[in-house]
Structure formats: C-alpha cells, structure tokens
C-alpha positions in Angstrom: 83.6 -89.9 57.6 80.7 -91.0 55.6 83.6 -92.9 53.6 84.3 -94.8 56.7 80.9 -95.9 57.3 80.8 -97.1 53.9 84.2 -99.2 54.3 83.4 -101.4 57.1 84.3 -104.9 56.1 85.7 -106.8 59.1 82.8 -108.1 61.9 83.9 -109.5 65.7 81.0 -111.6 66.9 81.2 -111.4 70.5 79.1 -113.6 73.2 78.2 -112.5 76.5 76.2 -113.8 79.7 72.5 -112.8 79.9 73.1 -110.7 82.8 76.4 -108.8 81.1 74.0 -108.6 78.0 71.3 -107.1 80.0 73.9 -104.5 81.4 75.3 -103.9 78.1 71.4 -103.3 76.8 70.7 -100.8 80.0 73.5 -98.7 79.0 72.8 -98.5 75.2 69.0 -97.3 76.3 70.2 -94.5 78.0 72.4 -93.2 75.0 71.1 -91.2 71.5 72.2 -94.3 69.5 69.7 -96.3 67.9 71.5 -99.5 67.0 73.6 -101.4 69.2 76.5 -101.8 66.7 76.9 -97.8 67.0 77.1 -97.7 70.9 79.3 -100.9 70.9 81.6 -98.7 68.2 82.0 -95.8 70.0 82.8 -97.3 73.2 85.0 -100.0 71.9 86.9 -97.0 70.1 86.7 -94.4 73.2 84.6 -91.7 71.2 82.6 -89.5 73.0 79.0 -90.8 74.5 76.1 -88.9 75.5 73.6 -90.3 77.9 70.5 -89.3 78.5 68.9 -88.7 81.9 65.6 -88.4 82.5 64.0 -87.2 85.7 60.5 -88.8 85.8 59.4 -86.2 88.6 60.2 -83.4 86.2 58.7 -85.3 83.4 55.0 -85.4 85.2 55.8 -82.3 86.1 55.7 -80.7 82.9 52.8 -82.8 81.7 51.0 -81.4 84.4 51.8 -77.8 83.1 50.7 -78.6 79.8 47.6 -79.7 81.2 47.4 -76.4 83.2 48.1 -74.6 79.8 45.7 -76.0 78.0 42.7 -75.6 80.6 43.8 -71.7 80.7 43.3 -71.7 76.9 40.0 -73.4 77.5 38.9 -71.0 80.2 39.8 -67.8 78.0 38.3 -69.2 74.8 35.2 -69.9 76.7 35.6 -66.2 78.4 35.9 -65.0 74.6 32.8 -66.7 73.1 30.3 -65.5 75.8 31.7 -61.9 75.7 31.3 -61.7 71.4 27.8 -63.7 71.8 26.7 -60.7 74.2 28.0 -58.4 72.0 26.1 -59.8 69.4 23.0 -60.0 70.8 22.9 -57.0 72.7 24.7 -54.3 70.8 24.3 -52.2 74.1 24.0 -54.3 77.0 23.0 -52.6 79.8 24.8 -52.7 83.2 22.4 -55.6 84.9 23.1 -57.9 82.3 26.9 -57.1 82.1 26.8 -58.0 86.1 24.8 -61.0 85.9 27.2 -62.5 83.3 29.8 -61.7 85.0 28.6 -63.0 88.3 28.0 -66.5 86.0 31.6 -66.6 84.4 33.1 -65.6 87.9 31.7 -68.7 89.5 32.6 -70.8 86.7 35.9 -69.6 86.5 36.9 -68.6 89.5 36.9 -72.3 91.0 39.1 -73.0 87.9 41.8 -70.7 88.4 42.0 -71.8 92.5 42.3 -75.4 91.4 45.1 -74.0 88.6 46.6 -71.7 91.6 46.8 -74.9 94.0 48.6 -77.0 91.4 51.1 -74.3 90.6 51.6 -73.8 94.5 52.3 -77.9 95.1 54.9 -77.8 91.9 56.4 -74.6 93.7 57.1 -76.5 96.7 58.3 -79.6 95.0 60.8 -77.8 93.0 61.9 -75.7 96.4 62.3 -79.2 98.0 64.8 -80.3 95.0 66.4 -77.3 94.9 67.2 -77.4 98.8 69.8 -80.4 98.4 72.0 -78.7 96.2 71.8 -75.1 98.4 72.8 -77.2 101.0 76.2 -78.9 99.5 77.1 -75.5 98.0 77.6 -73.8 101.6 79.5 -76.2 102.5 
C-alpha cells in the first residue's frame, strides 16, 4: 500500500464552480482526512469514508462537566489543606475548634455543592429530553 502512495505519477486537474467547491470543502471538513487530495481520491475510488459528527450540545455539556470536576477537586484540596493545618497547629484539637471549623467549611462548601447539584440536575434534564425522541421512535 505504501508503494502505491509513492508511485503516484498521474495527475488530474478539475475545475469547480464556487458553489460546487464550497460543497466539496464542507464534506471534506467533516472527515478524518487532512488533505483534500486524500478525500477526493477516496471518493473517486469509492473507498469507505469516516465522517466525523460533532454534537455541539454534547460538547458544551462535556466542557461544563470538566469544569465541575475541577471545582470539586479544588473543594477537596482546600478541605484537605484546612484539616492538615489544624492537625499541625493543634495536635489534639478540642471539639469546639473542630465544630467551629466544620461550620466555616460547611458555609463555604455547601453552596458550591448545591450549585454543582443544580448543574447536574440541568444536565440530567437535557439528557433525558435528548433520549425521549429515540424512545418514542423505538415504541412505534
């Protein structure tokens, strides 16, 4: 197969109207090919094409989930640092210190967790709405 790539000696030049070229270019950009010549060769020789389909709403949701993961990681790191500092400063911290610390942490962490839960609920609703048409079509 590699020898076939190296031995390409014949050349075909084809002209397209602007609208035709735009159509070909759009189709080319939806594939895995990096060069237009590879794409055209594949189409002309009727080889199988791999078309890339991107769901914009899914991309947005995945991006938001990545942000939520970072936020949760930051909350966990902050909590771990606070507990380490208490243990280092007060080897045997009394219950009052722990209770006051936990109330401070809860006042900062609980709103962030509530916000994350709200976002996750929104994603769940979006996801269930996307799956409903499929369920309806499979029942028919």
